[in-house]
N, C-alpha and C positions, 0 to 999 in steps of 0.2 A: 318512440326513443326514448330514452333517459338520457340527460345531462345535466352534469355535476361541474357546476365552475371555482375554482380554487379561489378561498375568501384572503382578505390580506392576513397575513399572520398564518397563514394555514401549512404546515408542515404537510408531505405528500404521504408522509403514514396516515393520516390521517381525512385527506381527501378521500384515498384508496377503500377509508374505512366507510365513510360516508355512501361512496357513488358502492359499496357492496352490498352498504344496508338498501337504500331506495332500490338497487335489484332485486334482493327478496322481499322489501313489500310489495313489489311492482308486478310480481309473477312469474317475470319472463322468465326467470332461471327453470324452474315448474313447469311452465309449456314448454320450451325448447325440450325438457327431460323426458316429460310425455310423450312426444311427438319422435323422442330422437328414433327408437323401432316400429314405430308404426307400419303397417305392411299396407300396402296399398290395395282395396276391394277389387275381388275377381268380378270378371263380366260372368254375367248368365253364361255364354258359349263353354269362354273356362270353367268355371264350374261343372259344369256340366261332363264334359269331358273329364276332367278328372272323377268323376264320381263312376260313367261309362271305363274307365279303365281301372280303380277299383274292386269292380265286378270282375271285368275279366280275370282278373289276378288273382281273385280268388275263388274262383272256379276251378281255374289250373291248380292252386293249393288242393282247393278240395278233393281232386279228382290223384293229386299225385297222392297225398295220406290217405286215399282209400285204395292204393293199388301200395301203399307200405313204402314210397320210394323216396319222400320228403326230406333234405334237409337244408343245411344254409347253403351251400353251393348252388344247388339244387333250384333253391329261392332266387339266387342272383343270378344265376341261366335265364329262369324264366322271364324273370324284368329285361333282361338283355333281351328278349326276343320282343316283348311283346311293345317295348319302347319303341324299337324298329319297325 
């Protein structure tokens, strides 16, 4: 934890400047920014289920493309059916 104490006759602006400099030097800000959008790792089961879902969707899409019935609206309907 970073702590900055006010010196005698120090203006609030210089105190804030010293605090900002200490934060920059410590790397706390960089760590926080790196972790901000970090996603949790998926478990083995979740990864397997995701892969199986993609395989199902790919099979249906390929089948529809071969029949000439594939468009964006059809794709949305297929995804809704597979999710249920």
